[in-house]
C-alpha positions as CSV (number, residue, x, y, z in Angstrom):
1,M,8.3,70.0,-107.4
2,S,11.9,70.2,-107.5
3,K,13.5,73.2,-108.9
4,K,15.6,71.2,-110.9
5,N,12.4,70.0,-113.0
6,I,11.3,73.7,-113.6
7,K,13.0,75.4,-117.0
8,S,13.9,79.0,-116.8
9,A,12.2,81.1,-119.1
10,K,15.4,82.2,-121.4
11,Q,15.4,77.5,-121.7
12,L,11.6,77.5,-123.0
13,T,11.9,80.1,-125.2
14,F,14.7,78.4,-126.6
15,T,13.0,75.1,-126.4
16,Y,9.7,76.8,-127.7
17,F,11.2,78.4,-130.6
18,S,13.1,75.4,-131.7
19,I,10.1,73.4,-132.0
20,V,8.2,76.1,-134.2
21,A,11.2,76.6,-136.6
22,F,11.4,72.8,-137.1
23,A,7.8,72.3,-137.7
24,I,7.7,75.2,-140.2
25,I,10.9,73.6,-142.0
26,T,8.9,70.2,-142.2
27,I,5.9,71.7,-142.9
28,H,7.2,73.5,-145.9
29,F,8.7,70.4,-147.3
30,T,6.0,68.3,-146.7
31,L,3.7,71.0,-148.7
32,L,6.3,70.9,-151.7
33,D,6.4,67.4,-151.9
34,A,2.9,67.2,-152.1
35,T,2.7,70.2,-154.7
36,L,4.6,68.2,-157.1
37,E,3.1,65.2,-156.7
38,D,-0.5,67.0,-157.3
39,F,1.1,68.9,-160.2
40,E,2.6,65.6,-162.1
41,Q,-0.7,63.7,-161.7
42,L,-2.5,66.6,-163.2
43,N,-0.4,66.6,-165.7
44,A,-0.1,63.3,-166.2
45,N,-4.2,63.7,-166.6
46,N,-3.9,66.6,-169.0
47,R,-1.5,65.1,-171.6
48,I,-3.7,61.8,-171.6
49,N,-6.7,63.4,-171.8
50,H,-5.5,65.8,-174.9
51,A,-4.1,62.6,-177.0
52,K,-7.2,60.6,-176.5
53,S,-8.6,62.7,-179.3
54,I,-5.4,62.0,-181.1
55,A,-5.6,57.8,-180.6
56,Q,-9.5,58.5,-181.3
57,E,-8.7,59.4,-184.9
58,V,-5.8,57.1,-185.5
59,F,-7.2,54.2,-184.5
60,G,-10.5,54.7,-186.2
61,D,-8.7,55.0,-189.8
62,N,-6.1,52.6,-189.4
63,D,-5.7,49.2,-188.1
64,I,-2.7,49.7,-185.9
65,Q,-2.8,48.2,-182.8
66,D,-0.2,50.6,-180.5
67,L,0.5,54.1,-181.4
68,A,2.9,56.9,-180.2
69,I,1.5,60.0,-179.6
70,P,4.7,62.9,-179.3
71,P,5.9,63.6,-177.0
72,F,5.4,61.5,-173.8
73,V,2.2,59.2,-174.8
74,H,1.9,55.5,-176.3
75,A,-1.5,54.4,-176.9
76,Y,-2.1,50.3,-176.7
77,R,-5.5,48.8,-178.0
78,D,-4.3,45.6,-176.1
79,K,-3.2,45.4,-172.6
80,N,-1.1,42.6,-174.3
81,L,1.3,44.9,-175.9
82,L,2.2,47.0,-173.0
83,P,6.0,46.6,-172.2
84,T,6.9,43.4,-170.3
85,H,7.9,45.6,-167.8
86,V,5.0,47.2,-167.2
87,E,2.6,45.5,-164.1
88,I,-0.7,46.5,-164.4
89,P,-2.4,46.9,-160.9
90,S,-5.1,44.6,-159.9
91,V,-7.8,47.7,-159.3
92,M,-8.0,50.3,-161.9
93,K,-10.4,53.2,-162.2
94,M,-11.7,54.4,-165.7
95,N,-10.4,57.1,-167.0
96,E,-8.0,57.7,-164.4
97,A,-4.1,58.4,-164.6
98,I,-2.3,55.9,-162.1
99,E,1.2,56.4,-161.1
100,L,3.5,53.2,-161.7
101,K,6.9,53.4,-159.3
102,R,10.0,52.1,-159.6
103,Q,11.1,49.5,-158.6
104,S,14.7,50.5,-157.1
105,T,13.4,54.1,-156.0
106,D,10.6,55.9,-155.4
107,E,10.5,58.0,-158.7
108,T,7.7,57.6,-161.5
109,E,8.3,55.4,-164.0
110,Y,5.2,55.9,-165.8
111,F,1.5,57.3,-165.2
112,L,-1.1,54.6,-166.9
113,M,-4.7,54.7,-167.8
114,E,-7.0,52.3,-168.7
115,T,-10.4,53.9,-170.8
116,M,-13.3,52.7,-173.0
117,M,-13.4,54.4,-176.8
118,K,-15.4,53.6,-179.6
119,I,-13.3,52.5,-183.0
120,G,-15.3,51.6,-185.5
121,N,-18.5,51.0,-184.0
122,Q,-16.9,49.0,-181.4
123,P,-16.1,49.6,-177.9
124,E,-12.5,48.9,-176.8
125,T,-10.3,49.0,-174.2
126,V,-7.6,51.2,-174.7
127,Y,-4.0,51.7,-172.4
128,F,-2.3,55.1,-172.4
129,L,1.6,55.0,-171.1
130,Y,2.9,58.7,-170.4
131,F,6.6,59.3,-168.8
132,D,7.8,62.8,-169.4
133,D,11.9,62.9,-168.5
134,I,12.2,66.5,-168.7
135,Y,9.3,67.1,-166.1
136,E,11.4,64.3,-164.0
137,S,14.5,66.5,-164.2
138,S,12.8,69.4,-163.5
139,E,11.4,68.4,-160.6
140,E,14.7,67.1,-159.0
141,Q,15.7,70.8,-159.9
142,I,13.2,71.9,-157.7
143,I,13.9,69.9,-154.9
144,W,17.6,70.8,-155.1
145,T,16.9,74.1,-155.4
146,Q,14.4,74.4,-152.4
147,A,17.0,72.4,-150.4
148,Q,19.0,75.8,-151.4
149,H,16.6,78.1,-150.1
150,L,16.4,75.6,-146.5
151,L,19.9,76.1,-146.2
152,I,19.6,79.5,-146.1
153,S,16.1,79.8,-144.2
154,V,18.2,77.4,-141.7
155,V,20.9,80.2,-141.4
156,L,18.1,82.7,-140.9
157,I,16.3,80.9,-138.2
158,I,19.6,80.3,-136.4
159,I,20.4,83.9,-136.7
160,S,17.0,84.6,-135.4
161,L,17.3,82.0,-132.6
162,I,20.5,83.7,-131.4
163,V,18.7,86.9,-131.3
164,V,15.8,85.8,-129.5
165,R,18.2,84.3,-126.7
166,R,19.8,87.7,-126.7
167,V,16.1,89.1,-126.1
168,A,15.3,86.5,-123.9
169,D,18.7,87.1,-121.4
170,R,17.7,90.8,-121.4
171,L,13.8,90.4,-120.5
172,N,14.7,88.2,-118.0
173,S,18.0,89.5,-116.4
174,P,15.4,92.1,-114.7
175,L,13.6,89.2,-113.2
176,S,16.4,87.1,-111.9
177,Q,17.7,90.3,-110.4
178,L,14.2,90.9,-108.6
179,A,14.3,87.1,-107.2
180,D,17.7,87.4,-106.1
181,E,16.9,90.7,-104.4
182,L,14.0,89.0,-102.7
183,E,15.5,85.6,-101.9
184,N,18.3,87.6,-100.0
185,R,16.0,89.7,-97.8
186,S,15.6,89.3,-94.4
187,V,11.9,88.0,-93.2
188,N,11.5,91.4,-91.4
189,N,12.3,93.4,-94.1
190,L,9.1,94.8,-95.8
191,S,10.3,97.8,-97.7
192,P,9.2,98.7,-101.0
193,I,11.3,97.4,-103.6
194,T,12.6,99.3,-107.1
195,P,12.8,98.0,-110.4
196,P,16.0,96.3,-111.4
197,N,18.2,97.2,-114.0
198,G,17.9,96.3,-117.5
199,I,14.8,96.6,-119.9
200,I,12.3,97.6,-117.8
201,T,8.2,96.4,-118.9
202,K,4.9,97.2,-118.1
203,E,4.5,93.5,-116.5
204,L,8.2,93.8,-114.3
205,V,6.4,97.2,-113.1
206,Q,2.8,95.6,-112.5
207,L,4.8,92.9,-110.7
208,V,7.3,95.0,-108.5
209,D,3.9,97.6,-107.5
210,S,1.7,94.3,-106.8
211,F,4.7,93.2,-104.5
212,N,5.3,96.4,-102.7
213,C,1.4,96.6,-102.2
214,Y,1.1,93.2,-100.6
215,S,4.6,93.9,-98.5
216,E,2.2,97.1,-97.4
217,R,-0.6,95.0,-96.1
218,I,1.2,92.6,-94.4
219,Q,3.2,95.7,-92.4
220,N,-0.1,97.0,-91.4
221,L,-0.9,93.7,-90.2
222,I,2.2,93.5,-88.5
223,E,1.6,97.2,-86.9
224,R,-1.9,96.3,-86.4
225,E,-0.7,92.6,-84.2
226,R,1.5,94.8,-82.3
227,S,-1.0,97.7,-81.5
228,F,-3.5,94.9,-80.1
229,N,-0.8,93.6,-77.6
230,R,0.3,96.9,-76.5
231,Y,-3.4,97.8,-75.9
232,A,-4.7,94.2,-75.0
233,S,-2.4,94.2,-71.7
234,H,-4.6,97.3,-70.3
235,E,-8.0,96.7,-71.7
236,L,-7.8,93.2,-69.7
237,R,-5.7,94.2,-67.1
238,T,-8.4,96.9,-65.8
239,P,-11.1,94.5,-65.2
240,L,-8.6,92.3,-63.4
241,M,-7.4,94.7,-60.9
242,V,-10.9,96.0,-60.4
243,M,-11.9,92.3,-59.4
244,K,-8.9,92.3,-57.1
245,G,-9.2,95.2,-55.5
246,A,-12.5,94.2,-54.9
247,I,-11.9,91.0,-53.4
248,S,-9.4,92.6,-51.2
249,L,-12.0,94.9,-49.8
250,L,-14.7,92.3,-48.8
251,G,-12.3,91.4,-46.0
252,Q,-11.8,94.5,-44.6
253,S,-15.7,95.3,-43.6
254,D,-18.8,93.2,-42.9
255,N,-21.2,96.3,-43.5
256,P,-23.6,94.8,-46.2
257,A,-23.8,97.9,-47.9
258,F,-20.1,97.8,-48.2
259,I,-20.3,94.7,-49.7
260,E,-23.1,94.7,-51.8
261,K,-21.1,97.8,-53.7
262,Q,-17.8,95.5,-53.9
263,R,-20.0,93.1,-55.4
264,Q,-21.6,95.0,-58.0
265,R,-18.3,96.2,-59.0
266,L,-17.2,92.6,-59.4
267,L,-20.1,91.9,-61.5
268,H,-19.3,95.0,-63.5
269,A,-16.2,93.6,-64.2
270,T,-16.7,90.1,-65.0
271,N,-19.4,91.4,-67.5
272,E,-17.1,93.5,-68.7
273,M,-14.6,91.5,-69.6
274,N,-17.0,88.8,-70.4
275,D,-18.5,90.7,-73.4
276,F,-14.8,91.9,-74.2
277,I,-13.7,88.4,-74.5
278,S,-17.1,87.2,-76.6
279,T,-16.4,89.8,-78.9
280,L,-12.9,88.9,-79.7
281,L,-14.0,85.4,-80.4
282,S,-16.9,86.0,-82.4
283,L,-14.6,88.3,-84.7
284,T,-12.4,84.9,-85.4
285,K,-15.7,82.9,-86.0
286,E,-17.1,82.2,-89.5
287,E,-20.7,83.6,-89.6
288,D,-23.0,84.0,-92.3
289,I,-24.3,87.5,-91.9
290,R,-27.3,86.9,-94.9
291,T,-28.9,84.7,-92.3
292,L,-29.2,87.2,-89.2
293,T,-32.4,89.0,-88.5
294,S,-32.6,92.6,-88.4
295,R,-33.5,94.2,-84.6
296,K,-34.6,97.7,-83.4
297,L,-32.3,99.9,-81.7
298,T,-34.0,101.1,-78.4
299,V,-33.6,104.7,-76.5
300,D,-33.0,102.4,-73.2
301,E,-30.6,99.9,-74.8
302,L,-28.4,102.9,-75.8
303,N,-28.5,104.7,-72.3
304,A,-27.6,101.4,-70.5
305,I,-24.5,101.0,-73.0
306,A,-23.4,104.7,-72.4
307,A,-24.5,104.1,-68.5
308,E,-21.8,101.7,-68.1
309,H,-19.1,104.1,-69.1
310,S,-20.2,107.1,-67.1
311,H,-17.4,106.7,-64.4
312,L,-15.0,108.0,-67.1
313,L,-17.2,111.6,-66.4
314,E,-16.9,111.8,-63.0
315,G,-15.3,115.2,-61.7
316,K,-15.9,116.5,-64.9
317,P,-18.2,119.0,-66.3
318,V,-19.6,116.8,-69.2
319,K,-22.9,115.6,-70.1
320,W,-23.8,113.1,-72.2
321,E,-27.6,112.3,-74.2
322,V,-28.7,110.3,-76.7
323,E,-31.0,111.5,-79.6
324,L,-33.0,108.9,-81.7
325,S,-34.2,110.1,-84.9
326,G,-36.4,107.8,-86.5
327,Q,-36.0,103.5,-86.4
328,A,-32.5,102.0,-86.5
329,L,-32.0,98.6,-87.5
330,V,-29.2,96.5,-87.1
331,K,-28.0,93.3,-88.3
332,A,-25.7,92.2,-85.3
333,P,-25.6,90.4,-82.1
334,E,-26.6,92.6,-79.2
335,T,-23.3,91.8,-77.5
336,T,-21.3,92.4,-80.3
337,F,-23.2,95.7,-80.8
338,K,-22.5,96.7,-77.1
339,I,-18.7,96.8,-77.3
340,L,-18.8,98.4,-80.5
341,L,-20.6,101.5,-79.7
342,G,-19.2,101.0,-76.2
343,N,-15.8,101.6,-77.4
344,L,-16.8,104.7,-78.9
345,I,-18.5,106.0,-76.3
346,K,-15.8,105.0,-73.9
347,N,-13.0,107.0,-76.2
348,A,-15.7,109.8,-76.8
349,F,-15.8,110.0,-72.4
350,A,-12.2,109.7,-71.9
351,C,-11.1,112.3,-74.4
352,T,-13.6,115.1,-73.3
353,E,-12.9,116.9,-70.2
354,E,-15.6,119.7,-70.4
355,G,-18.6,120.0,-72.7
356,N,-21.3,117.2,-74.1
357,V,-21.1,113.8,-75.5
358,I,-24.0,113.4,-78.2
359,I,-25.0,109.8,-79.2
360,K,-27.3,110.7,-82.5
361,V,-28.9,107.7,-84.1
362,K,-30.8,107.9,-87.1
363,P,-31.7,105.4,-89.6
364,E,-28.9,105.2,-91.5
365,S,-25.8,106.0,-89.1
366,I,-24.9,106.4,-85.6
367,Q,-22.9,109.3,-84.5
368,V,-21.0,109.6,-81.4
369,I,-20.0,113.3,-81.1
370,D,-17.8,115.0,-78.8
371,T,-16.3,118.4,-77.9
372,G,-13.0,116.6,-76.6
373,I,-9.5,117.0,-77.8
374,G,-10.1,116.0,-81.3
375,L,-8.3,113.0,-83.4
376,D,-4.6,114.4,-83.2
377,S,-4.2,114.5,-79.3
378,K,-3.9,112.0,-76.8
379,P,-5.7,112.3,-73.2
380,R,-3.0,112.2,-70.6
381,G,-3.1,109.1,-68.4
382,V,-5.3,107.1,-70.4
383,E,-4.6,103.6,-72.0
384,G,-6.1,100.8,-74.1
385,Y,-9.0,102.8,-75.9
386,G,-6.6,102.4,-79.4
387,L,-7.6,98.3,-78.9
388,G,-11.2,99.6,-78.8
389,L,-11.0,101.4,-81.9
390,L,-9.3,98.4,-83.6
391,I,-12.1,96.1,-82.6
392,A,-14.4,98.8,-83.7
393,S,-13.1,98.6,-86.9
394,D,-13.0,95.1,-87.1
395,I,-16.5,94.5,-86.1
396,C,-18.1,97.2,-88.9
397,R,-15.9,95.4,-91.5
398,K,-17.1,91.9,-90.4
399,Y,-20.8,93.4,-90.7
400,G,-20.4,95.3,-93.7
401,W,-20.2,99.0,-92.1
402,Q,-18.3,102.0,-92.6
403,L,-16.5,103.7,-89.8
404,S,-14.9,107.0,-89.9
405,H,-13.7,109.3,-87.5
406,T,-13.4,113.3,-88.0
407,N,-12.3,116.7,-86.4
408,N,-15.3,118.8,-85.4
409,D,-15.3,122.4,-86.4
410,F,-16.6,123.5,-82.9
411,G,-13.8,121.0,-81.3
412,G,-13.9,117.4,-80.8
413,C,-14.5,114.8,-83.1
414,T,-17.1,112.5,-84.6
415,A,-17.3,109.0,-84.8
416,D,-19.6,108.0,-87.5
417,I,-20.8,104.6,-88.4
418,K,-23.1,104.3,-91.6
419,F,-25.3,101.0,-92.2
420,Q,-25.6,98.8,-95.1
421,P,-28.6,99.9,-97.2
422,D,-30.7,96.8,-96.6
423,E,-30.6,97.4,-93.0
424,I,-32.4,101.5,-93.3
425,P,-36.0,100.9,-93.4
426,N,-38.2,102.7,-96.3
427,A,-40.4,104.0,-93.5
428,Q,-39.2,105.9,-90.8
429,T,-41.4,105.8,-87.3
430,E,-40.8,108.4,-84.6
């Protein structure tokens, strides 16, 4: 939609207020006209009905054919006696006054009623004509008075419209300032915005807060992307360097044992890279978690995951062990879980110079507890493991798990993965 076709809030307020004001004036005069018409009809019916009793008595005692009943009614015993200018409608209801309009104007000329009366024991059709000049004059005076009231109402509406326009300007001014500030901001400027000058409403504060929260989420995503780019180069370069070194060494010796060792290094590096890339691809793949089936974690699987990173403990007085308490079930592919737990173990091994690393598995959680340097420090010469934590967080978020890190009282830290409630078995088995 073109911006030219979009009206401002001030224009919409002015338009809607004008429509409402016009509707109020129209409804007022329509109701007034309908009320006057109904009252005139009711007055004519009551006057003629009152005159019926008088005509009944006079026509019964006299042989006259027409009768003037003061102040406003005439009765005729024959329609031929009606004034020549009175035209009787082709369809008339008995005992109901019909309004006859003047031909030159829309004003009332007469009210005519046709009724049956028993005169001298004989039923006769009697016609009653009613006209009240005083009422017609009063009706005109009422209309003129209402016109004066309307003029006053129009003046008040105009004043109200000016006030509403001023209020709309003051209410919309902060929004316009906010829109100008956002439009003039650079693409990379995600700093929080402050409420603009003018009237500060609850909705405006809510809008500013929502925008700042949204900007903060974008900033976090940008920082996350930067961290990924920073760590990914090392995480992917390490197995490539191992592969390059092993290939170079293969050309320097014909010793079968040496060749087998380099082959194992190549195999390990390619498997690590394949698992890493597969996990990254799985995080971008849409997957219905509800269709996954639970599988049981075994000591052999956990030991195998930890053993793949044991080279990080070479030359360090560090021991690691797996403690399995009860039956633990997970709803995640084996490769994905291997990357998740492997990254946590890798960080623990790299950050621990002496002591122990314990992988404690329970039905409701998995904990990697180390006696290393804790969360506030980083081991010298170790890079790339930040990406592992980013991937671990993404994996846990995808499968509905909760990942947390806390410092231990005795030194080191604990990485804790809490499973979903439906993954925790009702009966724990050893």
